C-alpha positions as CSV (number, residue, x, y, z in Angstrom):
1,M,-32.6,0.1,10.2
2,V,-34.3,1.8,7.8
3,M,-32.6,3.2,4.4
4,T,-34.1,6.3,2.1
5,P,-34.9,5.8,-1.4
6,A,-32.3,8.1,-1.8
7,D,-28.9,6.2,-0.2
8,A,-27.5,4.9,-3.1
9,E,-24.1,5.3,-3.2
10,P,-23.4,8.7,-4.7
11,D,-21.9,8.4,-8.5
12,T,-18.7,9.7,-7.6
13,T,-18.2,8.9,-11.7
14,A,-19.0,12.2,-13.0
15,A,-16.9,14.1,-15.1
16,A,-19.0,17.5,-15.1
17,P,-16.9,20.0,-14.2
18,K,-17.2,20.7,-10.5
19,R,-19.1,24.4,-9.6
20,R,-17.8,27.4,-7.7
21,P,-18.5,27.0,-3.8
22,D,-21.6,29.2,-2.9
23,L,-22.7,29.3,0.4
24,A,-26.8,30.3,-0.8
25,A,-26.9,27.8,-3.1
26,G,-25.6,25.3,-0.4
27,I,-28.2,26.9,2.8
28,A,-30.8,26.9,0.1
29,A,-29.8,22.6,0.0
30,V,-29.5,22.1,3.1
31,R,-33.4,23.7,3.9
32,A,-34.9,22.5,0.5
33,S,-33.3,18.9,2.3
34,A,-34.5,19.5,6.3
35,R,-37.9,20.5,4.8
36,T,-38.5,16.3,3.9
37,L,-36.5,15.1,7.4
38,P,-38.0,13.1,10.1
39,G,-37.4,14.0,13.6
40,S,-36.0,10.9,14.5
41,P,-32.4,9.3,14.8
42,G,-30.3,8.6,12.0
43,V,-27.1,9.7,9.7
44,Y,-27.2,11.9,7.3
45,R,-24.5,13.0,4.9
46,M,-23.4,16.3,2.9
47,I,-23.0,15.8,-1.0
48,D,-21.7,18.1,-3.6
49,D,-22.4,19.0,-6.8
50,R,-20.1,15.6,-8.2
51,G,-21.5,13.2,-6.2
52,T,-18.0,13.2,-3.5
53,V,-18.9,12.6,0.0
54,L,-18.1,15.5,2.4
55,Y,-19.4,15.1,5.7
56,V,-21.0,12.5,7.2
57,G,-22.8,13.3,10.7
58,K,-24.7,11.1,12.7
59,A,-28.0,12.7,14.9
60,R,-30.8,11.9,17.9
61,N,-33.1,14.5,15.7
62,L,-32.2,14.2,11.4
63,R,-34.4,17.5,10.9
64,R,-33.3,19.6,13.6
65,R,-29.8,19.0,13.3
66,V,-29.6,19.1,9.7
67,S,-31.6,22.6,9.9
68,Q,-28.5,24.0,11.8
69,Y,-26.9,24.1,9.0
70,A,-28.9,26.4,7.0
71,N,-27.7,29.1,9.7
72,P,-23.8,29.4,9.5
73,S,-23.2,32.6,10.6
74,R,-21.8,31.3,14.3
75,M,-20.0,28.2,12.9
76,P,-16.2,27.2,12.3
77,T,-14.3,28.3,9.0
78,R,-14.7,24.9,8.2
79,I,-18.3,24.4,8.3
80,V,-18.6,27.4,5.8
81,R,-17.1,26.1,3.4
82,M,-18.5,22.6,3.5
83,I,-21.9,24.0,3.2
84,A,-21.0,26.3,0.3
85,E,-20.3,23.4,-1.2
86,T,-23.5,21.4,-0.2
87,S,-25.2,19.9,-3.4
88,T,-27.6,17.7,-1.6
89,I,-28.4,15.3,1.4
90,E,-28.7,12.0,2.0
91,I,-29.9,10.3,4.8
92,V,-29.9,6.6,6.9
93,I,-33.2,6.3,9.3
94,T,-31.8,4.7,12.6
95,H,-34.0,3.0,15.5
96,T,-31.2,4.3,18.0
97,E,-28.6,6.8,18.4
98,V,-26.7,4.0,19.8
99,E,-27.3,2.9,15.9
100,A,-26.9,5.7,14.2
101,L,-23.3,6.4,16.0
102,L,-22.1,2.4,15.1
103,L,-23.5,3.6,11.2
104,E,-21.9,6.6,10.9
105,S,-18.4,5.4,12.8
106,N,-18.7,2.6,9.7
107,L,-19.5,5.3,6.7
108,I,-16.8,7.7,8.4
109,K,-14.3,4.7,7.4
110,R,-15.8,3.8,4.5
111,L,-16.1,7.4,2.3
112,K,-13.1,8.6,4.5
113,P,-14.8,12.5,3.7
114,R,-13.3,15.4,3.4
115,Y,-14.7,17.3,6.3
116,N,-14.1,14.3,9.0
117,I,-11.7,13.2,11.5
118,L,-10.3,10.1,10.1
119,L,-8.5,7.6,11.2
120,R,-5.2,6.8,8.6
121,D,-4.1,3.9,10.1
122,D,-6.4,0.9,10.1
123,K,-4.1,-2.1,10.0
124,S,-5.4,-4.9,12.1
125,F,-3.3,-6.0,15.3
126,P,-1.8,-9.2,15.9
127,Y,-2.9,-11.5,18.6
128,I,-1.5,-14.8,20.5
129,L,-4.0,-18.4,19.7
130,I,-4.5,-20.7,21.7
131,T,-6.2,-23.3,19.6
132,T,-9.3,-25.9,19.7
133,D,-9.6,-28.1,17.4
134,H,-7.8,-30.6,17.7
135,E,-6.2,-33.2,20.1
136,A,-3.1,-31.3,20.9
137,P,-3.8,-27.5,21.0
138,R,-1.2,-25.4,19.1
139,L,0.1,-21.8,20.1
140,L,0.4,-19.3,17.0
141,K,0.4,-15.5,16.5
142,H,-2.5,-14.8,14.7
143,R,-3.9,-12.3,12.6
144,G,-7.4,-10.8,11.3
145,A,-10.4,-12.7,10.9
146,Q,-11.0,-15.1,14.5
147,S,-12.4,-17.7,12.7
148,R,-10.7,-20.3,14.2
149,K,-11.9,-22.2,16.9
150,G,-9.8,-20.5,19.8
151,Y,-9.0,-19.0,22.8
152,Y,-7.4,-15.1,21.5
153,F,-5.5,-12.8,23.8
154,G,-4.5,-9.6,22.5
155,P,-3.7,-7.4,20.5
156,F,-0.6,-6.7,20.9
157,A,0.6,-3.3,19.8
158,T,3.7,-4.7,17.4
159,V,4.2,-8.4,15.8
160,G,7.2,-7.9,18.3
161,A,6.1,-8.3,21.1
162,V,4.2,-11.3,20.3
163,N,7.3,-13.0,18.3
164,R,9.4,-12.1,21.8
165,T,5.6,-13.0,24.5
166,L,5.4,-16.9,21.8
167,S,9.1,-17.6,22.3
168,A,9.0,-17.1,26.2
169,M,6.4,-19.4,26.3
170,Q,7.4,-21.8,23.8
171,R,9.9,-22.4,27.2
172,A,7.0,-21.8,30.4
173,F,5.0,-23.8,28.8
174,L,6.1,-26.3,26.3
175,L,2.8,-25.7,23.4
176,R,3.7,-27.1,19.8
177,N,3.8,-24.6,17.0
178,C,4.0,-26.5,13.7
179,S,0.8,-27.1,11.3
180,D,-1.3,-29.6,12.0
181,S,0.4,-31.5,8.9
182,V,3.6,-31.4,10.3
183,Y,2.0,-33.2,13.7
184,R,0.5,-35.5,11.4
185,N,3.6,-36.7,10.0
186,R,6.2,-36.8,12.7
187,S,7.4,-40.7,13.3
188,R,9.5,-38.8,16.0
189,P,10.1,-35.5,18.1
190,C,12.0,-31.9,16.0
191,L,14.5,-29.3,17.1
192,Q,11.0,-28.4,19.3
193,Y,11.5,-30.3,21.0
194,Q,15.4,-31.2,21.4
195,I,15.3,-27.4,22.2
196,K,12.6,-27.4,24.5
197,R,10.2,-25.3,22.7
198,C,7.9,-28.3,22.7
199,A,6.4,-31.3,25.1
200,A,6.0,-33.5,21.8
201,P,2.7,-35.0,22.2
202,C,3.5,-35.5,18.7
203,V,5.2,-38.7,19.7
204,N,3.7,-39.1,23.5
205,Y,6.2,-38.5,24.9
206,I,3.9,-36.5,27.0
207,D,-0.2,-38.1,28.3
208,P,-3.1,-36.0,26.7
209,V,-4.2,-35.1,30.3
210,G,-0.4,-33.3,30.8
211,Y,-0.7,-31.5,27.4
212,A,-3.8,-30.4,28.8
213,A,-2.5,-29.4,32.3
214,L,0.6,-26.9,29.9
215,V,-2.8,-25.9,27.4
216,K,-4.8,-24.3,31.2
217,E,-1.5,-23.0,32.6
218,A,-1.2,-21.0,29.2
219,R,-4.2,-19.9,29.0
220,A,-4.3,-18.7,32.8
221,F,-1.4,-17.1,32.4
222,L,-2.3,-15.1,29.7
223,S,-5.6,-14.0,30.9
224,G,-3.7,-12.1,34.5
225,R,-2.5,-15.1,36.4
226,S,0.7,-14.6,35.4
227,R,1.8,-14.4,39.6
228,Q,-0.3,-17.4,40.7
229,I,1.6,-19.7,38.1
230,R,4.6,-18.9,39.5
231,E,4.1,-19.5,42.0
232,E,2.7,-23.0,41.9
233,M,5.6,-23.8,39.6
234,A,7.9,-23.0,42.5
235,E,6.3,-24.1,45.1
236,R,7.0,-28.0,42.2
237,M,10.5,-25.9,41.7
238,H,11.0,-27.0,45.8
239,E,8.9,-30.4,46.2
240,A,11.3,-32.1,43.0
241,S,13.9,-30.2,44.7
242,D,13.6,-31.9,48.1
243,R,13.1,-35.5,46.4
244,L,16.4,-34.9,44.6
245,D,14.5,-34.8,41.1
246,F,17.0,-32.1,40.1
247,E,16.6,-32.9,36.2
248,T,12.4,-31.5,37.3
249,A,13.4,-28.8,40.2
250,A,15.8,-27.6,36.8
251,A,13.3,-27.7,34.1
252,Y,10.6,-25.9,36.6
253,R,14.0,-23.2,37.0
254,D,14.0,-22.6,32.8
255,R,9.9,-22.1,33.0
256,I,9.9,-19.6,35.4
257,R,12.5,-17.9,33.8
258,A,11.0,-17.8,30.6
259,L,7.7,-16.0,32.5
260,A,10.2,-13.8,33.8
261,A,11.5,-12.7,30.6
262,V,7.7,-11.7,29.6
263,Q,6.9,-9.6,32.3
264,A,10.6,-8.0,32.1
265,H,9.2,-6.9,28.8
266,Q,5.3,-6.3,29.8
267,D,6.5,-3.1,31.9
268,I,4.2,-1.9,34.0
269,N,1.9,-4.5,35.3
270,V,-0.8,-3.4,37.1
271,D,-3.1,-5.7,39.5
272,G,-7.2,-5.3,39.5
273,L,-6.6,-3.3,36.1
274,G,-7.5,-6.8,33.6
275,D,-8.9,-5.7,30.7
276,A,-7.8,-1.7,29.2
277,D,-7.3,0.3,26.4
278,V,-6.1,3.4,27.2
279,F,-6.6,6.8,24.8
280,A,-4.5,10.1,25.7
281,V,-4.8,12.5,22.6
282,H,-2.7,15.8,22.3
283,A,-3.0,18.8,19.5
284,E,-1.5,21.1,18.3
285,G,-3.5,23.3,15.4
286,P,-4.1,20.5,12.2
287,A,-2.0,18.6,13.8
288,S,-2.8,15.7,16.7
289,C,-1.3,12.6,18.4
290,I,-3.5,9.7,20.1
291,Q,-1.3,6.9,22.0
292,V,-2.8,4.0,22.4
293,F,-1.8,1.7,25.1
294,F,-3.7,-1.8,25.5
295,F,-3.4,-4.0,28.6
296,R,-4.5,-7.4,29.4
297,G,-5.1,-8.9,32.3
298,G,-3.1,-6.0,33.9
299,G,0.0,-6.5,31.5
300,N,0.8,-4.1,28.7
301,Y,0.6,-5.2,25.4
302,G,2.6,-2.2,23.9
303,N,1.1,1.0,22.2
304,R,0.7,2.6,18.8
305,A,0.6,6.0,17.4
306,Y,-2.2,7.7,15.6
307,F,-2.5,11.0,13.7
308,P,-5.4,11.3,12.4
309,G,-6.4,13.9,10.2
310,H,-8.5,16.6,10.9
311,D,-8.9,20.5,11.0
312,A,-7.6,23.2,12.9
313,S,-10.7,24.1,14.2
314,W,-11.7,20.5,16.0
315,A,-10.8,20.4,20.0
316,P,-8.8,17.6,21.5
317,E,-12.1,15.8,23.3
318,E,-14.1,15.8,19.9
319,I,-11.3,13.8,18.0
320,L,-10.7,11.6,20.5
321,S,-14.5,10.6,21.0
322,A,-14.4,10.7,16.3
323,F,-11.2,8.6,16.6
324,I,-12.5,5.7,19.1
325,A,-15.9,5.4,17.6
326,Q,-13.8,4.7,14.2
327,F,-10.6,2.7,15.4
328,Y,-13.8,0.0,17.2
329,D,-15.7,0.0,13.8
330,N,-14.1,-3.7,13.2
331,R,-12.3,-4.3,16.5
332,R,-14.4,-5.6,19.7
333,P,-13.2,-3.2,22.7
334,P,-12.8,-4.8,26.2
335,R,-14.5,-4.0,29.2
336,Q,-12.7,-0.5,30.2
337,V,-11.6,2.7,28.2
338,L,-9.9,5.1,30.0
339,V,-9.5,8.6,27.9
340,S,-7.7,11.8,28.4
341,H,-10.6,13.8,28.4
342,S,-13.7,13.7,28.7
343,L,-15.9,13.6,26.1
344,P,-18.6,14.8,24.6
345,E,-21.8,12.2,24.5
346,Q,-19.5,9.8,26.6
347,Q,-22.1,8.1,27.7
348,L,-23.7,7.4,24.1
349,L,-19.8,6.2,23.2
350,A,-20.0,3.6,26.0
351,E,-23.2,2.3,24.8
352,A,-22.0,1.8,20.8
353,L,-18.8,0.1,22.4
354,S,-21.3,-1.8,24.4
355,V,-23.1,-3.5,21.7
356,R,-20.4,-3.9,19.7
357,A,-18.7,-6.0,22.6
358,A,-21.9,-7.8,23.6
359,A,-21.0,-6.8,26.9
360,R,-20.7,-3.8,29.6
361,V,-18.0,-0.9,28.0
362,T,-17.3,1.5,30.6
363,V,-15.6,4.6,28.9
364,T,-14.4,6.9,31.7
365,A,-11.5,10.1,32.5
366,P,-9.9,9.4,35.7
367,V,-9.0,12.3,37.6
368,R,-6.3,10.3,40.6
369,G,-4.6,7.1,41.5
370,R,-3.2,4.7,39.2
371,K,-5.5,5.2,36.0
372,R,-4.7,8.6,35.9
373,N,-1.1,8.0,35.9
374,L,-1.7,5.2,33.1
375,V,-3.1,8.1,31.0
376,T,-1.3,10.9,32.2
377,Q,1.7,8.9,30.8
378,A,0.3,8.2,27.2
379,A,-0.6,11.8,27.2
380,V,3.5,12.8,27.9
381,N,3.8,9.8,24.9
382,A,1.2,11.7,22.6
383,R,3.1,15.0,23.5
384,D,6.6,13.3,22.6
385,A,5.3,11.5,19.4
386,L,4.0,14.5,17.4
387,A,7.0,16.7,18.3
388,R,8.8,13.9,16.5
389,R,6.6,13.7,14.1
390,Q,6.9,17.2,13.3
391,A,10.5,17.8,12.9
392,Q,10.4,14.7,10.7
393,S,7.7,16.9,8.6
394,A,10.3,19.5,8.7
395,S,12.8,17.8,7.8
396,H,10.8,16.5,4.7
397,R,9.9,20.1,3.7
398,R,12.8,21.1,3.6
399,L,14.6,18.4,1.4
400,L,11.3,18.4,-0.8
401,G,12.2,22.0,-1.7
402,D,15.9,21.0,-2.4
403,V,14.1,18.7,-4.7
404,S,12.3,21.4,-6.2
405,E,15.3,23.7,-6.7
406,T,17.3,20.9,-8.0
407,F,14.9,19.7,-10.8
408,G,14.0,23.0,-11.9
409,L,10.0,22.7,-9.6
410,D,8.1,26.0,-9.3
411,E,7.1,24.1,-5.8
412,P,8.2,22.0,-3.7
413,P,6.5,18.6,-5.0
414,R,3.2,17.0,-2.5
415,R,3.5,14.0,-4.3
416,I,6.7,11.7,-5.7
417,E,6.1,8.6,-7.7
418,V,9.2,6.4,-8.2
419,Y,8.7,3.6,-10.4
420,D,10.7,0.5,-11.3
421,N,10.9,-2.9,-12.3
422,S,12.3,-6.4,-11.7
423,H,12.4,-9.9,-13.4
424,L,15.0,-12.5,-13.5
425,Q,16.1,-12.9,-17.1
426,G,12.6,-11.3,-18.3
427,A,10.8,-14.4,-16.5
428,D,7.5,-13.3,-13.6
429,A,8.7,-9.7,-14.9
430,V,7.0,-7.3,-12.9
431,G,6.6,-3.4,-12.5
432,A,6.5,-1.4,-8.8
433,M,5.8,1.9,-7.8
434,I,6.3,3.7,-4.3
435,V,4.6,7.0,-3.5
436,F,6.5,9.0,-0.8
437,G,4.5,12.6,0.9
438,S,4.7,15.3,2.8
439,D,4.6,13.0,5.8
440,G,7.3,10.4,4.1
441,F,6.2,7.2,2.4
442,E,2.8,6.3,1.8
443,K,2.5,2.9,2.0
444,A,-1.1,2.4,1.5
445,A,-0.4,4.6,-1.7
446,Y,2.0,1.8,-2.8
447,R,1.3,-0.2,-6.3
448,K,2.3,-3.6,-7.8
449,F,1.6,-4.1,-11.5
450,T,2.3,-7.6,-13.2
451,I,3.9,-7.2,-16.3
452,R,1.7,-9.1,-19.3
453,D,4.2,-11.0,-22.0
454,G,3.4,-10.1,-26.0
455,A,0.5,-7.3,-27.1
456,T,0.3,-4.8,-24.8
457,G,-1.7,-2.3,-26.0
458,S,-0.2,-0.6,-29.1
459,E,3.2,-2.3,-29.0
460,Q,4.6,-5.9,-29.7
461,M,7.0,-6.5,-26.3
462,S,9.3,-9.4,-26.2
463,R,10.7,-11.2,-23.5
464,G,13.0,-8.8,-20.7
465,D,12.6,-5.8,-22.9
466,D,13.5,-3.2,-20.1
467,Y,11.9,0.1,-21.8
468,A,8.6,-2.0,-22.8
469,M,7.9,-3.1,-19.6
470,M,8.4,0.5,-17.9
471,R,5.6,2.1,-20.8
472,Q,3.3,-0.8,-20.3
473,V,3.6,0.5,-16.6
474,L,2.9,4.1,-17.0
475,R,0.7,3.3,-19.5
476,R,-1.5,1.5,-16.9
477,R,-0.9,4.1,-14.2
478,F,-1.5,7.2,-16.1
479,A,-3.7,6.1,-18.8
480,R,-6.3,4.5,-15.4
481,A,-5.5,8.3,-13.7
482,L,-6.9,9.9,-16.1
483,R,-9.7,7.4,-16.9
484,E,-10.7,8.2,-13.4
485,D,-10.4,11.6,-12.8
486,A,-7.5,11.5,-10.6
487,G,-4.7,13.5,-9.4
488,L,-1.5,13.2,-10.8
489,P,2.7,13.5,-9.0
490,D,4.5,16.6,-8.6
491,L,7.2,14.4,-9.4
492,V,8.1,11.0,-11.4
493,L,11.4,9.3,-10.7
494,I,12.4,6.4,-13.2
495,D,15.7,3.8,-12.2
496,G,17.3,4.3,-15.7
497,G,18.7,5.6,-18.1
498,P,18.2,8.1,-20.7
499,G,16.6,4.9,-22.5
500,Q,13.6,4.5,-19.4
501,L,13.1,8.5,-19.6
502,G,12.5,8.4,-23.4
503,A,10.4,5.6,-22.6
504,A,8.5,7.1,-20.0
505,W,7.5,11.0,-22.3
506,E,6.7,8.2,-25.3
507,V,3.8,7.0,-22.8
508,L,3.1,10.9,-21.7
509,D,3.1,12.1,-25.0
510,D,0.1,9.9,-26.2
511,L,-1.6,10.4,-23.6
512,G,-1.1,14.3,-23.9
513,I,0.2,14.7,-20.1
514,T,2.9,17.2,-21.3
515,D,3.2,19.1,-17.7
516,L,4.5,16.7,-16.1
517,A,8.3,16.3,-14.5
518,V,10.3,13.3,-15.2
519,V,13.7,12.6,-13.7
520,A,15.7,9.2,-14.5
521,I,18.5,7.8,-11.5
522,S,20.8,6.4,-13.7
523,K,23.3,4.2,-11.5
524,G,26.8,5.7,-11.6
525,P,30.5,3.5,-13.0
526,D,31.0,0.6,-11.7
527,R,27.5,1.2,-9.9
528,N,28.6,3.2,-7.4
529,A,26.2,5.3,-4.3
530,G,27.2,8.5,-4.8
531,R,28.0,8.9,-8.3
532,E,24.4,8.7,-9.9
533,R,23.2,10.7,-12.7
534,F,20.4,12.4,-13.4
535,H,18.1,12.8,-16.7
536,Q,15.8,15.3,-17.5
537,R,13.7,15.8,-20.9
538,G,15.3,19.1,-22.6
539,R,18.3,19.5,-20.2
540,P,22.4,17.4,-20.0
541,S,22.9,14.8,-17.7
542,F,23.7,16.1,-14.5
543,L,25.0,14.8,-11.5
544,L,25.0,16.0,-7.6
545,P,27.3,17.0,-5.1
546,E,28.2,13.6,-2.9
547,R,27.4,13.5,0.2
548,T,24.5,16.1,-0.2
549,P,21.4,15.4,1.9
550,V,19.1,16.0,-1.1
551,L,22.0,13.2,-2.8
552,Y,21.3,10.8,0.2
553,F,17.4,11.9,-0.1
554,L,17.3,10.5,-4.0
555,Q,19.3,7.4,-3.2
556,R,16.7,6.3,-1.1
557,L,13.7,6.8,-2.2
558,R,15.4,5.3,-5.8
559,D,16.5,2.0,-2.7
560,E,12.7,2.0,-1.6
561,A,11.7,1.5,-5.0
562,H,14.5,-1.2,-5.6
563,R,13.4,-3.1,-2.5
564,F,9.7,-3.2,-3.7
565,A,10.3,-4.4,-7.0
566,I,12.4,-7.2,-6.0
567,E,10.1,-7.8,-3.0
568,T,7.2,-7.7,-5.6
569,H,9.3,-9.9,-7.7
570,R,10.4,-12.7,-5.8
571,A,6.8,-12.8,-4.3
572,R,4.6,-14.1,-7.4
573,R,8.7,-16.0,-8.6
574,H,7.7,-18.2,-5.5
575,K,4.0,-18.3,-6.4
576,A,4.5,-19.6,-9.5
577,S,7.7,-22.8,-7.9
578,R,5.0,-23.4,-6.1
579,R,2.1,-24.3,-9.2
580,S,1.5,-27.9,-10.0
581,A,0.8,-28.8,-13.6
582,L,-2.7,-29.9,-12.5
583,D,-4.2,-25.4,-11.3
584,E,-4.1,-25.7,-15.7
585,V,-6.8,-29.1,-15.2
586,P,-10.7,-27.2,-15.7
587,G,-12.6,-29.0,-13.0
588,I,-9.5,-29.5,-10.9
589,G,-10.3,-27.7,-6.9
590,A,-8.5,-28.9,-4.5
591,K,-9.9,-31.7,-3.0
592,R,-9.3,-33.7,-6.3
593,K,-6.1,-32.4,-6.9
594,R,-5.6,-34.0,-3.2
595,A,-7.3,-37.2,-4.6
596,L,-5.2,-37.6,-7.6
597,L,-0.8,-36.5,-6.0
598,N,-2.2,-39.1,-2.2
599,H,-2.7,-41.8,-5.4
600,F,0.3,-41.2,-7.4
601,G,2.2,-39.7,-5.2
602,S,3.2,-36.6,-8.2
603,A,2.0,-34.4,-11.0
604,R,4.4,-36.3,-13.3
605,E,2.2,-39.4,-12.4
606,V,-0.8,-37.6,-12.7
607,A,0.1,-36.9,-16.6
608,R,0.9,-39.8,-16.8
609,A,-1.6,-42.2,-16.2
610,G,-4.1,-43.5,-18.6
611,L,-7.8,-43.3,-18.4
612,A,-8.3,-46.2,-16.6
613,D,-6.1,-45.7,-13.7
614,L,-7.9,-42.1,-13.1
615,E,-11.5,-43.6,-13.0
616,T,-10.0,-45.8,-9.5
617,V,-8.9,-43.0,-7.4
618,Q,-11.5,-41.9,-5.5
619,G,-13.4,-38.9,-5.9
620,I,-12.8,-38.9,-9.8
621,S,-15.9,-39.5,-11.8
622,S,-15.6,-41.1,-15.3
623,T,-16.3,-37.9,-17.2
624,T,-13.6,-36.1,-15.1
625,A,-11.4,-38.8,-15.7
626,R,-11.7,-37.9,-19.2
627,R,-11.1,-34.3,-19.0
628,I,-7.7,-35.0,-17.0
629,Y,-6.8,-37.6,-19.7
630,E,-7.2,-35.7,-22.5
631,H,-6.0,-32.7,-21.1
632,F,-2.5,-34.0,-20.7
633,H,-3.2,-36.0,-24.2
């Protein structure tokens, strides 16, 4: 890959006013850039006058592709608007078009250009891991980078699917799920052995050869040879029964039932399918849904719905092609990808996925047979999911309209921010912000604030001062929004009464924000739900009629903020409870801390130790020992 000198990240912090869209100026900028571009593969970025990336595209011939934007007469309205906003074009030259496609998908996910199709939900999927870095391999759930040595099976669409599968597999194959440290320190079998979910290799109730056989069976089952494993178990059950060894036969019977429980949840099993992902899109104007089904070893590992952001002019096959390229940007694709529509540049996409997987990947749109039935089922699910989402969005729009009328807003709010604080007698205080938009709760936009004791800006905050906590949270949030020229919410809700409302307006007035709608929600008498009182500046406090949709909606927003704040506080308190006095000693990392604790037994004994005793600990030099001693004395 070759990067042009101008390929540095654009500066998006410029505060210069944005120019009005000018189609003639945009065409001139395109022509000026196209004259200097090479005729090689690469990726181009359309950038406005403030450095914001508008669009990322790839091309086999950069000069020819970019030159096409200089003649926008027959292009969709979306493209014409984009050209009118363009001030410059930056490129990255690649060796091949496949490499350009991979880079394009990566940049789209990272930069989120307004005129591209965007994959909004990019959460990682859970896997099942059988480790290989221990004498007794462990069966566990895994999410994130696959850096640990072992066999990974998945992805599973939901955590629930993984948990059900793990629970059944523990009953079927009796593999341990305890951590390596727990395994090392066992002197007798744990409860997992008592309830017949582990073979207890930690206390040698099963020899290494027998445990390895269980591991081999579990791998074979997850690799798609479930029928073979069940038949072998059934044969052993009958053999044990013929020997009148009914206890062993009953154990095999229970293991077979556990395997049947796994397959019952994998309600579609397609023989001969192997590993495959199935994609189907259903689009209606600017809204679309893509359903993804995961099949591994012929078994159904679940499905997930995605709702990408795009303009109404995109065709379904274009949406699906762009989505798949971004979907596999940080994931390993399976050998087969089945799609509901024939895609533009389908072979190029298959080549790019093959590079990503380091193996041959096929992308096909089946027209008949079992594979076509799978795609059809995914398409039906996509259509139904989109209908449900649109119905929910319509309900949200009605509720937001009611909120606008209730609080006297000029129009329904597009973004609502709700704030709450949580602490325990002033300790481990945190602030929380949740966000609600036209599509529901936007959890990626939630924010946590660690409350700082003492001086905060221009004020002195005492421990447990709720008003000062609210002022600190709002000052940090809105000062940063002004500094970064980020958008402000249309409505701010605060869990509290007139005092919290006054604290909020102190901050906003000080920052020069005067046109923001702020509402405080105080709990009713005896904290009864339905008797909440609402407070706005310049307006008497008021109640809403009980059992009205808008009241339930506002309660739901308040409760979500409260839940998020409490969870954040509990996590912080738990982390603080695990903190050791040794963590505060400079130069003491995890290895030295472990050596000190193993030698003295506790941090308290380390603090009491003399200098000579500290110097006897393995890995602790005389200089480090003196540093520890001086810290505690």
